[in-house]
N, C-alpha and C positions, 0 to 999 in steps of 0.2 A: 351779489352772492345770495343764494336762496337760504332763507333763515326760517322756514316753516315746513311742517309736514302734516298732512291730514289723512294719511293712510298708515295707521300704526296698530299693530296687534300685540296683545299682552297674554299673560298666563291664563286669562279667562277664556281664550280660544286656543290658537296654536302658536302664540308667541312665547319667547323664553323669559321675559322680564315682567315684573309688576308694573302697574301704571306709574307708581311713584319713582321707581328706578328709571323709567323712561323720561319722566318729567325732569329729574335731576340731570340726566344726560343732555336733554334739550337745553336746559339752562346753561350747562357747562359749555355747550357749543354756541351759545349766544342766540338761540332761537327766540323770536318774539311770539310765536304761536305753535301749539302742538294739538293736533286733533287725533283722538282715538277712534278706531273703526272696527270694533270686534265683529267677527263673522256672525251673521244671523243664522238661525237654526235651519238646517236642511238635513233631513234624516239620513240620506246616503253618505253625507259627510259629517256625521254626528261626532266623530272623534276629533274634529278640528274646528267646531263651531260652538256657539253658546246656546244651551238649552235655557228654558225660561228662568230657572233659579240662578244660573250662572249669569245670565244677562242682567237680572235684577241686581246682583252683587256688583257686577261690572259698572253699572250706572251709578250705584251708590258710591263706589270707590272713586270714580272719576269726578263726580260732582263734589265730593269732599275736597279733592285736590284743587278744584277750581278756586275755592276760597282760600285754601292754605297757601297757594302759590300766586295769588292774584297780583301781588306787587312785583313778581318776577317774570311771569309769562302768562299769555292768554291760553287757556285750556278749553277744548270743546269735546263733547261726548257724542260721537257719531256711530254709525253702523255701516258695515259693508253688507248690503242686502243682496243675497243671491237671487238670480232670476226666478228660481223655483221656490223660494222661501215664502212662507205666509206669516212670518213674524211681524208683530205690530211695530211700526216705525215712528209713530207720532210722539214717542217719548225721547227722541234723539234730536240733537242740534242740526244734524245734516245726514245725508245718505249718499253712499257710493253704490251705484248700481253695477253689478258684475255678473257675467256669465262664466260659470266654472264647468258646466256639464251640458251635454246634448242628450235629449231624450230620443232614443232610436229603438223602435220595435219593443217598446215597454221597458227599456233598460237605460239607466242614466250612465252616460259615458263621460267620465272625467277627462278634461283636456289638460289638467295640470297636476294630477296626483303623483305620477312618476313617469319616467321615460318608458319603462317596460309596459306599464298599464296603457299609456297612450299608443304605443306600437301595437299592442294586442288589440285594442279597440279599433284602430285604423285597419288592421288586416282582417279582423273577424267581421266587422260590421260594414266596412267600406271597400273591402277587397283591395286595400292599399291605395285607394283613390283619395289622396290628401285634399284635393280641391273639392270633392263632393262633401267630405267631412267639414271643410271650411265653409262651404255654402250653407250647410245646416246651422253651423255655429253663428255665422254672421246674420242669418235670418232672426235668431234670437237677440243678438246684440242690437239690431235695428229697432227692436221693440223694448229695449231695456228701460228706457225712461218711462214709457207708459206702464210697464209692469212693476217697476220698483219706486217710481216717483223720485228718481235719482237727482241729486244736486250735482253730482260728478259722475262721469262715465268712466268706469274702471277698466284698466288694462285691455284696451280695445282689441288687440290681436293676440290675446293669450293663447289662441290655437297654435301659434308659432313657437311656443315655449320649447317643445322637443322636436322641432323640425330638423335640427341638425342631427339628432339621434337617428332619424329615419332617412336622412340624406335628401331632404326636400329643400328646394329654393322656391320662393314665391313666383308663380307663373302669371301671365296675363289674365287667366281665368280667375285666379285668386284675387288679384288686384281689382278686377272688375267687381267681384262680390264685395270687397272692402269699400270700393267707391260708392256702390249702391247703398251700402249701410251708412256711410258718412252722410250721404244726401238725405237719408231718412232722419238722421239725428240732428243735423244742423238747425232745422227750424225750432228745436226746443231750446236753443241758446244755453245749453249746458256745457261746461268745459270738459275736454277730454284729458285724462291723465297722461302725462309723460312719466312713466312708472319705471323705476330702476330696480325693482325687486328681484327679477330673474337674473340681473347682472350680479347682484349681491350673492346669489346662490349658485353662480357659475353656469347658469343655463343659457345665457345670452351675452353678447358683447355690446349690444345697444339696448336702449330702453324700449318699452312698449309705448306707442306703436312704432313700427319701422319708419325710417325717414320718408319713404315713398307715400305712406299713409298720412304722416304728419303734413306733408306738402298738400295733399288733398284737403285736409282740414283747414290749413292756412289759406289756400286759394278760394275757399268757400266762406271765409270770414269767421271760421271757428275759433274758439278760445282754448287755452290750456291751463292746467294746474300741475305743478310738480309734486311727485310723491316718491318715497322710497319703498312703499309697501313693507314697512319695517317689521321684522319678526325678532330682531335682536338689537339691543341698544347700541352696540358698537357700529351698526350699519344704518343708523338713523338718517344720515345724509349721504349714504353711499351713492357714488356716481352722479351726484348733483352737478359737478363741474362738467361732466360729459353731456348730461342732459341739457344743461344751459347752453353749451356751445352748439349743440345740434339745433336747439330751438332758435337761437340767434341766426345761425346760418340759413335756416329756412325762412326767417323773416319775422318771427314773433318778437315783440318788444315788451309784452306784459304777461303776467301770469295771475291766476286766481288765488285768492285766500278766502277762507270762511270767516264771516263776521256775524254779529247779531242781525245784520240786515240781509244776510245771505252771502252769495259770492260777490266779492268786489275784486277789482283788478289793479295791480300795482306794477311799476316798471320791473323788468327782470333784473336789472342791475341797479341796486340801491345801496 
């Protein structure tokens, strides 16, 4: 059973709970580790990320909790670094590198703001060609480790979050773009998230990435880390049973955890 989560959002960005409320929930659930990952600053998403002062308060708060709860749980202070963010990352224990937008014709097109926004962007900038939008998105994901110095590759196929809303099913063209991106990222030896966040919010019935992509990762010797992309304490371990079952079926036997030494791997079932 998975008893850690390293993708956790708080009131300092777009989460619903304070860090301490989340720590208490993690302790109650028997977690051995909890990593916070506030959104780095990105001006077009300023309403859901941390500006400099908020980021400073966030780090102070989490670092105080590390000592306060050291006998109960391991706490880490990380950041979810957006592809386009220029926020300083050297002050964090680890980095999740994520792509949330595509820059097209000078406009940042969010892929996860809302179903209506995604549909509008798809039609206005890509004439409804989902695969073309996905190819531009995956071109960025393929460079996310270089761009963000990520320790973890965040929600690899976030572009599919609202695919059901627009009636899209992944095509061979989409899967080819995803495969090229996996091939670019494998040499960095960074784990890919199996992320249940969109499941918790009712946008998907499987984690990121879809099983077809997870198999590509497994076949190439890639590694995984489980996360709930938590924005509300009651969903701290949402869908972990489903994510674990999918990972095992594909053939994964271990998952990553963040330690002082970096990412280490432990058996999925412990």
